[in-house]
C-alpha positions as CSV (number, residue, x, y, z in Angstrom):
1,M,-3.2,-98.9,-30.6
2,A,-2.5,-97.1,-33.9
3,K,-4.6,-99.7,-35.7
4,K,-7.7,-98.8,-33.7
5,T,-7.2,-95.1,-34.4
6,N,-6.8,-95.8,-38.1
7,K,-10.0,-97.8,-38.1
8,K,-11.9,-95.0,-36.4
9,L,-10.7,-92.5,-39.0
10,K,-11.9,-94.7,-41.9
11,L,-15.2,-95.8,-40.4
12,P,-17.2,-92.5,-41.0
13,L,-16.4,-92.8,-44.7
14,A,-17.7,-96.4,-44.7
15,Y,-20.8,-95.3,-42.8
16,K,-21.7,-92.6,-45.3
17,P,-23.2,-94.9,-48.1
18,L,-25.2,-96.8,-45.5
19,G,-26.4,-93.6,-43.9
20,F,-27.4,-92.2,-47.3
21,A,-29.4,-95.3,-48.2
22,L,-31.1,-95.4,-44.8
23,G,-31.8,-91.7,-44.9
24,W,-33.3,-91.9,-48.4
25,S,-35.5,-94.9,-47.5
26,S,-36.6,-93.4,-44.2
27,G,-37.6,-90.2,-46.0
28,W,-39.6,-92.2,-48.4
29,L,-41.3,-94.2,-45.7
30,A,-42.0,-91.0,-43.6
31,G,-43.7,-89.4,-46.7
32,L,-45.8,-92.5,-47.1
33,A,-46.7,-92.5,-43.4
34,F,-47.6,-88.8,-43.5
35,R,-50.0,-89.3,-46.5
36,K,-51.7,-92.2,-44.7
37,T,-51.8,-90.3,-41.4
38,W,-53.3,-87.2,-43.1
39,M,-55.9,-89.3,-44.9
40,A,-56.9,-90.8,-41.5
41,V,-57.0,-87.5,-39.7
42,R,-58.6,-85.2,-42.3
43,H,-60.0,-87.7,-44.9
44,E,-58.2,-85.9,-47.7
45,E,-55.6,-87.2,-50.1
46,D,-53.6,-83.9,-50.3
47,A,-52.2,-82.2,-47.3
48,P,-52.4,-78.4,-47.3
49,D,-49.5,-76.4,-48.6
50,A,-48.3,-73.2,-46.9
51,L,-49.1,-71.4,-50.1
52,D,-52.6,-72.8,-50.5
53,R,-54.9,-69.8,-50.3
54,D,-58.0,-71.8,-49.4
55,R,-56.5,-73.3,-46.3
56,G,-56.3,-71.8,-42.8
57,W,-53.4,-71.3,-40.5
58,G,-54.5,-74.1,-38.2
59,E,-54.7,-76.7,-40.9
60,I,-51.4,-75.7,-42.5
61,L,-49.6,-75.7,-39.1
62,L,-51.2,-79.1,-38.1
63,A,-50.0,-80.7,-41.3
64,A,-46.5,-79.2,-40.9
65,A,-46.3,-80.4,-37.3
66,V,-47.4,-84.0,-38.1
67,Q,-45.1,-84.1,-41.1
68,G,-42.1,-82.8,-39.1
69,A,-42.7,-85.2,-36.3
70,L,-42.9,-88.2,-38.6
71,F,-39.8,-87.2,-40.5
72,A,-37.9,-86.7,-37.3
73,V,-38.9,-90.1,-35.9
74,A,-38.1,-91.8,-39.2
75,R,-34.7,-90.1,-39.5
76,S,-33.8,-91.0,-35.9
77,V,-34.8,-94.7,-36.4
78,A,-32.7,-94.8,-39.6
79,D,-29.7,-93.2,-37.9
80,R,-29.8,-95.3,-34.8
81,T,-30.4,-98.5,-36.8
82,G,-27.4,-97.8,-39.1
83,A,-25.1,-96.9,-36.2
84,K,-26.0,-100.1,-34.3
85,A,-25.5,-102.2,-37.4
86,I,-22.0,-100.6,-38.0
87,E,-21.2,-101.1,-34.3
88,R,-22.3,-104.8,-34.4
89,S,-20.3,-105.5,-37.5
90,T,-17.1,-103.5,-36.7
91,G,-17.2,-103.1,-33.0
92,V,-16.8,-99.3,-33.4
93,W,-19.5,-96.6,-33.1
94,P,-19.6,-94.7,-36.4
95,V,-19.3,-91.2,-34.9
96,G,-16.7,-89.6,-32.7
97,E,-16.9,-88.7,-29.1
98,K,-19.0,-85.7,-29.7
99,G,-21.7,-87.7,-31.4
100,G,-24.8,-86.3,-33.2
101,R,-25.0,-84.3,-36.4
102,D,-22.9,-81.3,-37.0
């Protein structure tokens, strides 16, 4: 029984490098998806920035909402994929009973 507890204590440390790599790559892919989506929606290469004086509130908030949604989806896919891979290879879910991010 002590062996299983010891394994659960070490697993989050083993998961961190995988989680970092998946998080970085998912952020990169989400950025790429956002640029492609913005180009399809507005036919512009550059999305508006909140400090861009020439853009209206609606356009800035639309860009922020689309970007936020894409990043949240990409992060969830990366987190879930990494957790399932760890579970398949070790038999242990990489986070404790509480689950989720702190």
